[in-house]
N, C-alpha and C positions, 0 to 999 in steps of 0.2 A: 331644681335638676341634682339629683345626687351626688355626691362626690367621686371623682374617678379614680383607678389605681393608677397610682405614678406609675406603675410598668406597661400595662397593657389597656387602659383607660375605660376599662370596662366598668361600670357603676359599682361602686360596691354597696353590699346591704345593709338597708336601713336599721336593722336589727342589733346590728354589732355595736354601729355609731351611736345608738342610744343607750349603750351601757358602758360603752368602753372609748378610749381613745385609738385603741388600736384594732383593725379592721384589714379580716383575710380576704383575699379578692376570691370569690367562687370558681374563676376564669385558669388565672394565672397560679394561684397559691400566694402571692405576694403579701408580707405583712405590711400596712398602709398605717404610719401614724396620722390623724386626722382631729382637728379641733375645728367642729360644724356649728353654725349660726341655729337656735331652735327651730328657725322657722322650716331648714332644710329635713328635719326630724320629722313634721306634720305632714298628716297623708294629704294627699294631691286631690283626694275626694272629697276634703275635710277643711277648706282653707281658714287659714284664723282671722276670725271675725274683729273687726273694730267696730266699736259703737260711735255713732257722729258727736259730736259735741256741742252741747246744746247752749243756748246763752249763759255768760258768767262761769262754765266750765273750762278747766285749763286743757288747752288742746297740744295734740304732737308737734313738734318744733318741725319736723320732715314733712307732715300730715296735719295741717291746720284745720280739715274739715273731721279729723278722728279725736274721739274722746282720750285724755293722757291716763295712762293709769300709775305711771312713778316716773321719778324724778332722775336723772344720771348723775351717778354717786362723785364724778371728775367734774363736770361742768354747769350741771343744773338744769341742764334742758328738761323739756317735759318728753316722754316718749308715747308713743299710741303702745299695744298690745304685740301689734307687728315688730316695730322698731326694736322691743325693750332688749336688753344682752343681758341675761342673769348667769353670772358667775358665783357660785355661792351663794351669800345673805347679802350682796351688791348687784343695782342693775346698773347698766351702761348704754350710752347712744352708740350707734353704728359708728358714728365719726369718731368719737373716744378709743375706739376698740381699734379700728381701721388705724387713727394717727398713733396708739400707742403711748397715749398721755396719762402719766400719772398712774398712778394703781392699775389703770387697762392695761398698761405695759406687762402683766403676768398673761393675759390674751394669747396676747400674740409671743409667745415664749420661743418660737423657732421660725420667723420668715427670712433668715439669712444664714448662711453658715460659711466662717471661712475656708478657702478650700487647701488648705494644707498640705495634701497631697501635692497639687500643682507648683504651691510655694518652694514647697523641698527638692521639685528638678529644677526648676529654673531658677533657683540661686546658685547652686554652683554652675550649670551653665552659661548665666550670664556674666560669672565673675572670672571665666575666661578671656573674656573682652579685654580685662584689666588684669591679668595673669597675676601680679604677685597679689590679689585680694582671694585668691584661691584657697591660700594658708589659713584665712579666718572660714571663708564660705564654705569649704569640704565640710570641716566637724559640724559647720553649725548645722547644714543639711542631713549631716548623717543625724545628729543629737535629734533634729525635728522631725525627721523619717522614724524613729525609735519611739520618740516619745507619744506621738499622734496614729500609729500605727493601729491602731485596737480601736479609736475615736470611731463614729461614722464619719463617713468622708463628705456627704453631699445630703442636699434634700431629695436630690435624682439618684438614680440606679447610677453607682460607678465602682470599677473595681481599682486594686491598690497596685497595677503595674507603673503609675509615675512616683510611688515609694520604692518600688524596687529597683527603678532607673535611677532616683535620685541618689540610691545606695549604692549603687555600683559607680556609679561616677564618680562619688563623693570618694569611695575608698581609691579609687585610681586617682584622684589628685593628690589625695592623701599618701599613697607610694610614690605619687612623683618628687613630690617634696620630701620625703624619707630619703630617695635615692640620691636626690639634688644635696641633700644634709650632709650624707652619709659619702658623696664625693668628695665635696667640698672639705669636710674633716679628714678626711684621708689623703687627700691631696695635699694640705698641709701640713699635717705629721710627717708624710715623706719628703717632704721641702726640697732644697737641695744640699747634695752631702759636699 
């Protein structure tokens, strides 16, 4: 099954996946970053043929009846043509790629991402429960929002409204603290005469 578009779930064109990690959806025009196993790019009419292992030949770890074509660079398991995952000059087994073990970590470049926009919004809101913490949380949220504004938000499509809300809440808390400190300082300087 071809890789689906992250926005509309339309199958992405195989010809783009074969030459690049970026594929543009033909339906909605969304740009998708995709890393696929070589078997996805194989034609449905010409499935990958694996030969049966003969006596004395190395067999695939996952398919004991199939002849091994390589050994995993990470764990050493033998893999058949169907199981071999090739990146550059190395061959890995699907288990090492899925687990992100050792050097196979580079194959799983981005399987998760911190949601900085949500963190920036939650930080000043939660600090309101223990209001003295807002003196630290508001500037921290403001700095986080500004620093992470231009980074990708998530693996799925999101927008920046959380950053905007975090900036507004943080500025309101900072303004509140500024007014409180100014009031306390002016009240003490005006003291009893």
